[in-house]
N, C-alpha and C positions, 0 to 999 in steps of 0.2 A: 458181613463185611467189616473190615477194620479201618480205623482212622489213620490218616497220614499226619505225622507230628512235625511241627517246625522245631528245628534244633534249638532255638532260643528258649522255647517254653518247656521242652521235654525234661530238662533237669528238675524244674520246679514240680512238674507232675510226678516224676519218679520219687522225689523227696516226700511229696504229699502222700503217695501210696505206700511208701516205705514206713511212714509213721503209723500206718494202719496194719502193720505186719502181724500184729497179734490176731488179726481176723483172717489172714491168708498168707501164704508164702509167696513173696514177690518174684516175678519172672520178668526179665528185661526184654520183652518182645512186644511189638506193636499190637498184636492180637490180644495178649494178656492185659496190657495197659488200657486198651480200648474197652474191653469187657468190664474191667474193674471200675473204670470211670463211670460207665453206664450203670453198673450195679449200685455204686455209691450215690449217683445222681438220682436214682429212683427210690432210694431208701428214705427212711424217716429219721436219719441220724443227724447229728450236729454238723457232719461233714458234707451234707448234701449240697448246700449253697455253693461252697467252694468248688466242689466237683463240677457243678453246672457252669461256673465261671471259667474253669479250665476248658470245658467242652465248648463254651462260647468262643474261646480264643482259637479253636481249631477250625471255625467256620471260614476263615480266610482262605483255606485250601479248598479248591473247587471240588475235588472228589468227596470231601467230607460233608458237603451239603445234602447229598442223598443219604449218606450214612446216618447223619443226625436225625433226619426225618424218619428213616426206616426203623430206627431204634426208639422212636416215640419221645425224643428229647425236646422237640420244638414246643409242644404244649407246656413243658416244664420251664422253658425260658419265659413264657408269658406269666406263669404263676410266680416265678421269681421276681419279676418286675413289680408285682403288687406288694412286695414286702417292704415295710417301713424301715427295716433294719439294714436294707441294702445301701451301701455307700454310693456316692456319685460315680466313682470310677467303676464300680461293679455294674451299675446301671448302664454306664457308657459301653462297657464290654459286651453286655447282653444285647443292647440295642444295635451295636455295630455288627454283631453276629446275625441278628434278624435282618439287618440291611443287606448283608451278603446272601442270606437265605431267600430273601424276597426276589432275587434275580431268577430263581428257579420256578418254572411254571407250575409244577406240582405243589411247591410250597405256597404259591399264591392262592391256590385252592384251599390248602390246609389252613392257612391263616384265617380265612373266612369261616371255615367249618368249626374251628376250635374257639371262635370268638375273639380272635386276635385284633380285628379291625377296630372295634370299640375301645379295646385296651390301648391301641396306638393313638386314637383320637384323644383319649383322656390324658395322655402324656403332654398334649399341647398346652394344658393348663398348669403345668408344673413350674413354669417360669425360668427353667434352665435352658439357655439358648442352644447349647450343643445338643441336648436331648430333644428339643423341639425340632431342630434341624434334621436330626436323624429320623425322627418320627415322620416328618413330612417327606423325606427322601423315600422311606419305605412305602408310605401311602401312595406316592406318585408311581412307584413301580407296580403296586397292586392294581392301579387303575387300568392296566393293560388287559385286565380280566373283566368281562362284561358283568358278571354277577357281583364282583367287588364294587364296580361303579354304581350298580343299582343299590347296593347296601349303603354306600356312602351318601348317596343322594337322599335315600329314605330316612337316614338318621339325622343327627344334629350337626353333622360335619360341615355343611355349607354355611350355617350361621357362625360356627366357630371359626371357620376359615376366613370369614369376612373381617374378623377382628385383626387379622394379620395382614390384610391387603390395604395397607396404608403407605403413604409416600416414604415414610421413614422406617418401614419394616425391612429387616434384613432378609425376610422370607418372601418378598414380593414376587420375585421371578418364579420360584418353584410353585407358589400359590397360583400364579397365572397359568402355569403349565398344567396343574391339577384341574383348574377350572375349565381349561380347554378340553380335557379328557371327559369331564362330566357334563359339559354344556349341551350335548345332544339328547340328554334325557328330558322327557316332557316335564317330569316333576321338578326338574332343576329350575325351570322358568318360574314356577310358582314359588319355590323356596327362595329364589334370589331376590324376588320383589320385596321380601320382608327383611332384607339385610342391607347394610351400607354398600355392598358390592354393586347393587342396582344403580345407585347414584354415582358410584365411582366410574 
């Protein structure tokens, strides 16, 4: 399957691939552009990160969310987020893509399988409000899956979440929504007693 490209970002992608023309002869078709982006994103070249950012931008288009999963790009997004060299805007681009991808039921399963949930929880400690907001948005969507709820309760997420559930927190509402999803788990009661949420 090939990607659907937004006309606003397509010229940038074409320019990016044209600059690699010593590696292949460029063809101006969606199928060719899709495959070359996948190839570069899976490579170990210096162009890999930029290719992944371009692919992240395509997640806004609904049909692309299955295509990105089927081409094993989703795990690469999580790997990219771990890089210290990533700029704030690049992190924002990748997280926004993961937010779109988390609306898909198969992707919700995949996020857990590839270790994406702990990676999202770790982003809550970065101190960047927009990144924290996106991470919580993704986590909330993932809680519609029973196995994801179990994993969140068993980990350190409940105690981390408690630090955001304060009267002046901009994340109070979404934190309460997430707590509502997790509250039926027996282990949740034990976990919550050791956090400020219990007094709250």
